[in-house]
N, C-alpha and C positions, 0 to 999 in steps of 0.2 A: 315383657313385664311378667308376672305371677298371681295371681288373684287367689285369696283362699275366703270363701266361700260359708256362708255360716246361715239358716231361715230359725227366724223364731216367731212362732203365733200363736197372733195376739186376742187377747182375752176376749176383744170386743169386737172380734172375727180380723179374717184377712192375716198376714203377714208379712215381718219385717226383714227384707234380705240384705245381709251388709257382705260386705267385701276390702281388704287391704291390697293393697297393690305394694309389694318390693321387687324387685332387682332381682334376688337370689333368698330360695327356701333360708339359708342359712342367716339375712338380714335379722338385728334385731328391732327394727323401726322400721314400720312400713311406711312406702313414700308418699300413701292417698289413699284416706278413709273415703266410703259411700256407703251409703242407706239409703235405699227402697221402700215404702211400705203398695204391696201391691191390698187390694181393696178386698178381689174377690178369689178365690183359693179353691180346689177342688174339695170335694169332703176324701177324709182317706178312708183307703180302702185297703185291707190286709193283701199283700204281694202284690199293689199298685201305687205305692207309697210313693212310687216318682210321676207319677201325675200329679200328683198336689204340690211337690218341691222344685219342680223341673221350671214352671213358667215362672218360677219367686228366682231362682240361681239366674235367668237367659235377661232377668225382667232390668238385676243389679246389673249383670256383664252387660245390657243392652247403655249402660247409663256412664258407660266409663268413656273417656276420651283417650287413653291410649291401648294398644293393641296387645293385645293377653295370648302368651303360648303357653301357658301351663295352669290350668284350675286345679286346685284343692277340696272337696268335700267333703262334707261329715257325712261319712257312709262311705258305703264299700262300690266299687264300680263294676264289679261281675262278681253274684250269690252265688256261682259254680258254671261248669265248663255249661255252656250253649244258654245259662240265666244273667240272662245283664239289671242292671244293678243302676240305683241311682247315676252312679259317675258314665256307664254304660250308652244312657240313653243322653243323658249329654255333650259327650263324646259324638255319639252320631246328629244330637241339633247344632252342635258347631260344628260339620262338617267333616269330623276327622282333623281340620289345622287346628285342633291348639289341643293338646293331654293333656290326660283328665287322672289326678293322685282323689285317691281316695282315704282318708284317714278315719276308721270307727273307732268307739271305745268299748264295744262288744264284741265280740266273736257275732259269726252267723256261718253252721256246722255247714262245709259244703264250699264257702268263699277259698277261693284259690288265692290266699292273701298270708303277707307275711307274717310275723308277731312282730313286731317293736318293742324294746325296753327301754325306758327311758329315764332320767334321775334314779333315782333310789326306789323306783315303784317296780312293785314285781309285778302288776299287773301292766298287759301288753297293750300295744294300739296298734290295731291290725289293717296294715297296708295293702291295697291294690291299687290299680293303675291300668290306663291305658292309653298306648303313641308313646310310650319311657317302658323303659326297662323295667322291671316292676326289682328286681335289686337294687339297681339306682335312685329307682321309687323308697323304698324299706330305707335306705341308705343317709337319703335327702331332709326322711322325716327325722331320723337320728337326729342326725346332725342342728340341726332347726334351735335357734334360740332356744334358750328356758333349762332349766336345773330342773322342773319337777315334767309329774309322767306329761301332759298334757304343752306343748313348744308356745311360745309365750304366744305368738302372735296368734295361733287358736284358739287361746284365749280372748284376746283384746276383739277378733272376729265377732267369738260368742255375746261377750257385752255388749259389743258396738248390733250384735243383734239386737239384740232384749233391752237397751237403755237408749241405744241411740247414744253418741257422744265419747267422748274416747274415757278408758277406765282408772 
């Protein structure tokens, strides 16, 4: 299974971590949806974003009944050479048993990602990966279902994290 994940910080504190499971990144609909609320999150610290987000992602992945072979995160796997991002920290936390693909909406100077244009958008998504060939990861993101810049399932998991329930 493939887990597409997102985290939303709640106005009252804590965070909601969401995940949709699919059999292939090209699937148009998820097999299942999952959302957990994490009561306490670390404060935001520049350059240490993973300390805030990683526990949330691990919580939603722990709630799954199915084994996962790939996780998609909202953000970067690598921020630069020898500079791990959220995805690299997740890869390490999962003991390098699960590949991680990062899909970021904004560029990060120095990140070794591939820009991917989708739909009619002229604004790329930026793909990084660990445990999976970067070219393959970029091609898979480009092939994800949906006609817009953001693939349907990435939009769906964002909505699930923010609001719960189906979009």
